[in-house]
Each structure stands twice: as C-alpha cells, then as structure tokens.
Phi, psi and omega in degrees: 000160181292330181199171166229153181213099188255103186247104190251004182304146180263009180234158179283123177237114180311318180295328177286317175299322174299317182300311183289328173292321180296325177299319179292318180303325185264000180064036185263354185300321178286348180270355183224174167256111192229133173240139167221114189282320191206138169211165179228162172298127184294344178284339179256189178083187190272344179234065184303138172086359180304321183296336176288339174290330178273322180232086182309320183278357187299134177258142181304323180298322180299309180303304186295329184277322187275308190304303183302346177288331187245338183234159348305157183217126185237096183262341187238002178192170170239121185282161176273190187293343178260016179071014180280146180258174181291184184319122187289346180276348184291128180268124188274073183301329183294324177285318176302320181294333185263004185222154182275334185205146181256128175259117189253122173252111171290153178293321175242132183237009186232027179236192173292154190298127178232119178259099188271184179293342184298320178278333179285343180292304179299324181301308183294335181268359184064039182251138184288160186210156163244135195237116175264088181234195174296158173300136181083002178295323179292320173304316179298318179299318179294324181291328176281359176104002185261144177278143180228346187252103182200167180065020177061032179270133176278102186268016180293348174301338180297340182267000184274115185286319189282122192296328181289314176298321182291323180295316177300313182300315179301310183292334175301319178295326177291321176302311174303318179298314183298321180283350177297147173299146185300320181296326179289323176302305183303324182288319179293327177290317175307313183294328185274354185305320178297324181287319179294324179285328178292322179300323181298322185281327182289325187301314173301318179293323175303311182304314180299322180290318177299315181298320180296319179298314179304310182303313180292324182295319181295321176297314189297316185267009180294000000 
C-alpha cells in the first residue's frame, strides 16, 4: 500500500479525525492501511465545531453519515471494551512491510514538543514517515541526530505555528505522495535508504544518552 496510518488514541482528536475524513473524501482508504480507534460527533465534545475550521463547507449531515460507515477501524489490533489497544511499544513490522510510508499523528499537536513512541516506531524499523506533530517537532528530531527530509516531501509544514493550517499542510504532503507514480515512490525510497538506516543506528545511541541523563539526574536530586 502507499501508506499506513495507525491511530490508536482512546480520545477524540480533531486533527486525527480530519486526517481520516480526508482519506475518505479523496478515496484514499483503499490505498493505505488505516486504523482509527475512536472519534466523536464534532458537534458534541469539548471543542464543538473544530471540524468546520478544517472544512468550512462541511455539513454536519455529511460528517455524521459518512464517518460511522468506515470508522472505528482496526486493521492492526483489536481493542478491549475500553477501546484500549495492545502494548503501545510494540512495533507493527507486518504493517510497515506492507506499506511504503508511515503517516504519524501525535495525540497532541498544540502543546510543547513531545516526541512519543509513535514517531520512534518507524524510525526503529527504518521506515520513511510524514510526521503530524507539534510545530518544530521535526527540527527537534534533527537536533537529536535523525534525518527527517526524504522522499521529496516538503517538511516546511514543521514551521507552521497554527495547528489547523499545519494539519492541512501535512495532509497535503500525504496527498502528493499518494498521487506519485509507484515507480517514482520506489526510487525515492531507494535513495532514502542510507538516511533511514542511519536513523536506525542513531536511535539506540539516543536511548542510551537519555537513560544516562536520567540516571545522572536521579543522583543529583537524591
């Protein structure tokens, strides 16, 4: 498949709902491996009307009619009765092997930068990615030693402070990727392999550095 997007959050996130709705609107669901664990009617909840900030012409009837037909959707796990998924640290190698790119949605995109396990899974697996995180998240990854610019993806979205604008820009890059000819996608991935392999090597070193930092901090504050 052209991409995977595994969204296991147990809470409603407007940017994730927008992403999954965009996949339906563009008939991309069959082009990817997609999970969406949970979503709510945008008219209810704590931020009513947020979906209209993404899609000004959207009618409530369209949202309510279309989304429940295809979501929730669990292609990589079966949730329990509380919507919980399996161990969040588990890397879905079978999904990565069956897709060309990972689209990563962080749970929160409007707070201080948090690089969660979601982005480190494709990094550890050597899989290319598009990252929907906080503004400056890719810059933080680069500062930590990871390559983030590959596959001819315009990562300038990382500089966009406003979350709605950033979400639209990130998903526009996914759309461009999906529309690329398959042979072109394969060639871009081949060219990116040295960077992807280097990311796999950097990650264990980064883990060791973090562990050592935590260890020293505990000694200092003892």
